[in-house]
C-alpha positions in Angstrom: 17.1 7.2 3.1 14.7 4.5 2.0 14.1 3.4 -1.6 10.9 1.5 -2.5 10.3 -0.7 -5.5 6.8 -2.0 -6.2 5.9 -5.1 -8.2 3.0 -7.4 -8.8 0.6 -5.2 -10.7 -1.1 -6.3 -13.9 -4.4 -7.0 -15.7 -7.0 -9.1 -13.9 -10.7 -9.8 -14.4 -13.3 -8.5 -11.9 -13.5 -10.9 -9.0 -9.9 -11.9 -9.3 -6.9 -11.4 -7.0 -3.4 -9.8 -7.1 -0.7 -9.5 -4.6 1.5 -6.4 -4.7 4.9 -6.3 -3.1 7.1 -3.4 -2.1 10.8 -4.0 -1.5 12.5 -1.5 0.7 16.2 -0.7 1.0 17.7 0.5 4.2 18.5 -1.1 7.5 15.8 0.8 9.5 12.8 -0.5 7.5 11.3 -2.0 10.7 11.0 1.5 12.2 8.8 2.8 9.3 5.1 2.8 9.0 4.2 1.5 5.5 1.2 2.2 3.4 -0.3 1.8 0.0 -2.0 4.6 -1.9 -3.5 4.6 -5.3 -4.3 7.1 -8.1 -6.7 6.5 -10.9 -7.0 8.5 -14.1 -7.9 12.1 -13.3 -8.2 11.6 -9.6 -6.1 12.5 -6.6 -3.9 10.0 -4.8 -6.0 8.2 -2.2 -5.2 6.1 0.9 -5.7 2.4 0.6 -4.1 0.7 3.6 -1.3 1.2 6.2 0.5 -0.8 8.8 2.3 0.5 11.9 5.9 -0.2 12.4 5.2 -1.8 15.8 2.4 -4.0 16.9 1.2 -4.6 13.4 -1.9 -2.4 13.7 -3.5 -2.0 10.3 -5.8 0.6 8.7 -7.9 0.4 5.6 -10.0 2.6 3.4 -13.7 1.8 3.6 -13.7 0.9 -0.1 -11.3 -1.9 0.3 -12.0 -3.2 3.8 -12.7 -6.9 3.8 -11.1 -7.4 0.4 -7.5 -6.1 0.8 -5.0 -7.1 3.4 -1.7 -5.3 4.1 1.2 -7.2 5.8 4.9 -6.8 6.3 7.9 -9.0 6.6 10.6 -7.0 8.4 13.2 -9.8 7.8 12.7 -9.3 4.1 12.2 -5.5 4.1 9.0 -6.1 2.2 5.4 -5.0 2.6 2.5 -6.7 0.7 -1.0 -5.8 -0.4 -3.2 -8.9 -1.0 -6.1 -7.8 -3.1 -9.1 -10.1 -3.5 -12.5 -9.7 -5.1 -11.1 -6.9 -7.3 -13.5 -4.5 -8.9 -13.1 -2.3 -12.0 -13.1 0.8 -9.7 -9.9 -0.6 -8.1 -8.1 0.2 -11.4 -5.2 2.6 -10.6 -1.5 3.1 -10.2 -0.7 1.7 -6.7 2.1 3.4 -4.7 4.0 2.1 -1.7 5.0 4.7 0.9 7.2 4.8 4.0 7.0 7.2 6.9 8.4 7.6 10.5 5.1 7.8 12.3 5.1 7.2 16.0 1.6 8.4 16.8 -1.4 6.4 17.5 -4.4 7.4 15.5 -5.9 6.5 12.2 -5.6 10.1 10.7 -1.8 10.0 10.9 -1.6 6.9 8.8 -4.2 7.8 6.1 -2.6 11.1 5.2 -0.1 11.1 2.3 1.7 14.0 3.9 3.0 11.8 6.7 5.0 9.7 4.3 8.5 10.7 3.3 9.4 8.1 0.7 7.5 6.8 -2.3 7.9 4.1 -4.9 7.4 4.6 -8.6 4.1 2.8 -8.7 2.7 -0.3 -10.3 -0.4 -0.4 -12.6 -3.4 -2.5 -11.6 -6.1 -2.8 -14.2 -9.4 -4.7 -13.4 -11.5 -5.5 -16.4 -15.3 -6.0 -16.2 
């Protein structure tokens, strides 16, 4: 069982930055792939970024590539999402997710159905 708690959301102007954190419980955190998804008003939950449990390989949605960076600190059981050059279209509730994914291949990490545990979400609002 893994419990996830997100923090770091808030209101920021376009062009600004935020860093989201996701604290995980459980002693096997290091064996889980971690990801961030987001859901805007009236939209489906979409993939943002993911990081494998081994090797540190990362994956990003095209819409955030070059602006967002996902990282993890296994000693602290925490995953981060550094968001720079924020745009109004980044406004959404951001969710942290954990899954036991041992496969190689981007499609496994971008699918929300591969993740078993989810946080409650943190709101990010970007004003123009």
